[in-house]
C-alpha positions in Angstrom: -6.3 210.7 23.8 -3.9 212.6 21.6 -6.7 213.3 19.1 -8.7 215.0 21.9 -5.8 217.1 22.9 -5.1 218.1 19.2 -8.8 218.8 18.7 -8.9 221.1 21.8 -5.8 222.9 20.7 -7.2 223.4 17.2 -10.4 224.8 18.7 -8.5 227.2 20.9 -6.4 228.4 18.0 -9.5 229.0 15.9 -11.2 230.9 18.7 -8.1 233.1 19.1 -8.3 234.1 15.4 -11.9 235.4 15.5 -11.1 238.8 17.1 -8.2 239.3 14.6 -10.5 238.7 11.6 -13.2 241.0 13.1 -10.8 243.9 13.5 -9.9 243.7 9.8 -13.0 245.5 8.6 -12.6 248.5 6.3 -14.2 251.6 7.9 -16.9 253.3 5.9 -16.6 257.1 5.3 -19.2 259.0 7.2 -21.7 261.1 5.4 -21.4 264.8 6.2 -24.6 265.8 7.8 -25.7 269.4 7.2 -27.6 271.3 9.7 -30.6 273.1 8.3 -32.7 275.8 10.0 -35.7 273.7 8.9 -34.6 270.7 10.9 -36.1 270.3 14.4 -34.3 268.2 17.1 -35.9 266.9 20.3 -33.6 265.9 23.1 -34.6 264.1 26.3 -32.4 262.4 28.9 -29.9 262.8 31.8 -27.1 265.3 31.6 -24.4 266.8 33.8 -22.1 269.9 33.9 -24.3 272.4 32.1 -22.7 275.7 31.0 -23.5 278.5 28.6 -20.6 279.6 26.3 -19.9 281.9 23.4 -21.8 284.9 24.9 -25.0 282.9 25.5 -25.2 281.4 22.1 -24.1 277.8 22.8 -25.1 275.4 25.6 -22.6 272.7 26.5 -23.3 269.7 28.7 -22.1 266.1 29.3 -24.7 263.6 28.1 -25.0 260.7 30.4 -27.8 259.2 28.3 -29.7 261.4 25.9 -32.2 260.3 23.3 -32.5 262.5 20.2 -34.9 262.8 17.3 -34.3 265.0 14.3 -37.2 265.7 11.9 -36.5 267.7 8.8 -36.2 267.9 5.1 -33.4 265.3 5.0 -35.5 262.7 6.8 -36.1 261.3 10.3 -33.0 260.5 12.4 -33.0 259.1 16.0 -30.6 257.5 18.4 -29.0 257.6 21.8 -25.9 259.5 22.9 -24.1 258.0 25.9 -21.2 259.6 28.0 -20.2 262.3 25.5 -19.9 266.1 25.7 -22.6 267.8 23.6 -22.9 271.4 22.3 -26.2 272.8 21.1 -27.6 276.2 20.3 -29.0 278.0 23.3 -32.2 279.0 21.4 -34.1 276.0 22.8 -37.6 275.5 24.0 -38.4 273.2 26.8 -37.2 272.1 30.2 -33.5 272.0 31.1 -32.9 271.4 34.8 -29.7 270.5 36.6 -29.7 266.8 35.7 -32.5 266.4 33.1 -33.2 267.8 29.6 -36.4 267.7 27.6 -36.2 270.4 24.9 -36.6 271.2 21.2 -34.4 273.4 19.1 -33.9 274.3 15.4 -31.0 272.5 13.8 -29.5 269.0 14.1 -26.8 267.3 16.1 -24.2 264.9 14.8 -23.6 262.1 17.3 
């Protein structure tokens, strides 16, 4: 009986140390991603709070869930942006409605 209790306490102690060990990872330095005029980015997804700033040069919105694909000299990058404000150049081609975006622009975004 006492072995069972000691075993259960040891398991509980070991389970409590897993999050501590997982938090001890050393963060990697992010590579600086340069935006080239030769890069083309395609955005598609759900957005909110669209507004044009900087005298019509920048488009800002809140990305609920936006898929992006960047094709350029540096390679092919893709991913998903969730629940973050995004700023892109306003020289885009495509459809940008009140709640949806499906467009292409020259340059890249850093999520």
